[in-house]
N, C-alpha and C positions, 0 to 999 in steps of 0.2 A: 416732858411728859410724853408717854407713848400710849398707843392703843392699837388693838388688833381686832380684826373681824375675820372669823373663820366660818366657812360654809361648805356646801357641796363642791363649789368651784375652787376651793383652796383657801389660802390664808393671805390677808392683806395687812401690812403693818404701816402705821402712821406715826407721825411725830410732830410735836408743837414746842416751840421755844417762845416764851412770852417775854417781850421786851418792855421798855418804859412806855412806848406809844403804839406798839404794834405786836402782832403775833406772826411768827414765821411758821407756816405749816409745810410739812413734807408729807404728801399724801401718796401712799403706795398705789401704783397703777397696774402692777403685774404680779400674779401669784407665782410665776415662774422665775422672775428676776427682781429680787427685792431692791436692787439699785435703781430701778425705774420708778421715779417719783415725780409728782407734779409739785413744784414749789410755788406757794402762794403767800403773799404778805397781806394780812388783813388788819384792820384797826382793832385795838383792844375792844373787847365786848363781843367778839364773834366766835370765841372758843366753844361755848355751849352749842350754838347752832351748827358749828362745824362738826362737833361730836355727834349730834343727833343725825345729821345728814350722812356722815360716813359710817355710822353704826347701823344705818338703814332701818331706823325705828319708824314704823308705819302703823296707821290704824289697821285693826283687824276686824273685819265684819263678822259678827256672830261669835266673837271670842267668849269663852267661859273660863275666866281666870280662876285658879284655885291653888292654894298652898299645897305643895307636894314634896315628899321626901325625894332626895337625890344625892348620890355620892359626889359631892362637890369636887373631890380629888380627881374624879374622872374628867372634869372639864380641862384639866391640864393637858390631857391627850389631844384635845381639839386643837391646841396651839402648837403641837409638835409636827414633825415632817410627814407622818404617816396618814395619807388620805383615807385609807380604809378604816383606821382607828377613829379618825375624825367623823366619818360618816356614821359609824356604829354609835358613838356617843351622842351625836346630834339626833339620831333616830330614837335612842333611849330617852333623851330629854324632850322629845317631841318638839324639836327646834329646827328652824330653817338656818339659823346662824347662832353662833356664840361669840361673845366679845369680852374683852378685858381692857380696863383703863388703869394705867399704872403711873404712880409718882413715887419718889423715894419715901418709904414708910407708909404708903397708902395704896390700896387696890380696890377696885370695884369690878365685879364680873357678873355676867348674866347671859340670858338667851333672848332671842326673838323667835317666837313660834306661832302656832296656829291660835294660841290663846293670848297673844300679845307679848309684852315685855315681862320678864321675871328676873329678879336679882338672885344671885347665888350667895346665900348666907346661912351659916350654921347647918350644913347638910340638908338644906331645903332650897327649893325654888319659890321665891316670894313674888307673887304677881303684883304688878304695878301698872297703873294707867299711864299712858304716854305723858299726860300732863304732870302727874306726880314724878315721873322719871325726869322730866325737864326741870321741875322744881328742885329735885334732889341734886341734879348737876349744877343748877344755879347756886344752890347753897354752898357748894364746894368751889365753884369756879366763877361765881357771879361777877367779880371785878375783872375777869379776863375775857 
C-alpha cells in the first residue's frame, strides 16, 4: 500500500507492507529526494494511526465543513511534479494539503483544509469529522 501527502512544501510518498506479525513502514523524509525514507517496523494494528499521523490530520478550530463541488480530476495535478500547479489546486480546494491512499483496486483521496478533512468523491469534497475519518480507515484497515 502507498500513500502520498502533497502541500505547499512539496510531495511526500510513504509505503507500508503488512506482514503476519508486523508492518514495515517506509516513510518519506524529503520532498527533494524520494529515496530518503525512515524505515520503521511496527506491530500489526498500527497502520491506521500511522496513516493519521503522516497525513497530518489535525483538529481545526472554528471549522465550518460543508459539501462542495470540486473537479476531482484536478487533484491528480497535486501529486505531479509541478509545484505551481500543486499550489493552484490546493488554493482552489481551500486546502493546506491533499492526500491519496492507494491499494490495488482501491483508492481514497481527500484534503486537509481550514474546514477539516474532506473526502474526494463523485466530483465533490465531502466533509468528515476526524473521528469519522478514523472510523472509515479502521473499517478498511482495522486488522492491520
